[in-house]
N, C-alpha and C positions, 0 to 999 in steps of 0.2 A: 662643166661650164661651157665647153666648146659646143656641145649639142644644143645648149640653150641659145648660143649665138646665132644659130640658123633661124631661130624664131625672133630675131631682133625686131622686125617690124610687124610681126604677127601675120606674115604672108603665107608661111608654110608650117606644117607640123615639124617638130624637131627630128622625127624619125623618117620623114618623107624623103624620097630620092636616093640616088646612089651617092657614095662618098664624093665622086667627081662633081655631081650636081650641088652637093652641100658646099664644096670648096668654091664653086662658081658663085653661089649665093653669098657666101661670106665675103668674097672679093668684091662683089657688086655692092654689098652693104657697106663695106669699109670705104670703097671709092666714093659712094654717095655721101657718106657722113663727112669724110675729109673734104670733099669738094664743096660741101654745104657750109664749111667753116667750123664744124665741131672740133673741139680741141683734141689733139692726138691722145692725150691721157684718157679722155672719155671714150674715144673710139676703142682704144686698147682695152679699157675696162669692159666695155660691152662685148668685145670679141673674146675676152678671157685670156689675154696675154699681156706682156709688158710693152711699154712704149718703145723700147729698143727693138723688140721683135716686129712691132707694127711698122716702125720706120724702115727697118731693113727690108721688110716684105713689100710695103706699099709706097715707099718714098718716090718711086719712079713715076707715080701718077701725079706727083706734085711738081714735076719739072717745068710744066707750062705756067707755073705760078711765078717763075723767075722775073718776067717783065713787070708783073703787078707788084711784086715785092720790091724790086728796084725802084719803081715809081714811088711807092710808099716811103721808102728810106730817103729818097731825094727830097720829097715834100717835107719830111720832118727835119732834115738838115737845113733846108731853105727857111723853114719856120723858125728854127733856133737861131739862125744867122741874122734874121730881120730884127 
């Protein structure tokens, strides 16, 4: 399944490139999917590992989402209090 993950977007053949290039492509694909709002469970499924592994490996890219998340929470709290 992991070799298939390199083919996530149909951009390269699963056997193309060095192992390092494959890891870079996987990381780019995971980052793109997460930043696009794809649910972590779906990203993990496409990459062939668990959500736990996905979040331990790629959670660092989501740190800039803190402000957006806090705003969303504050808006919901305000909505419920009105």
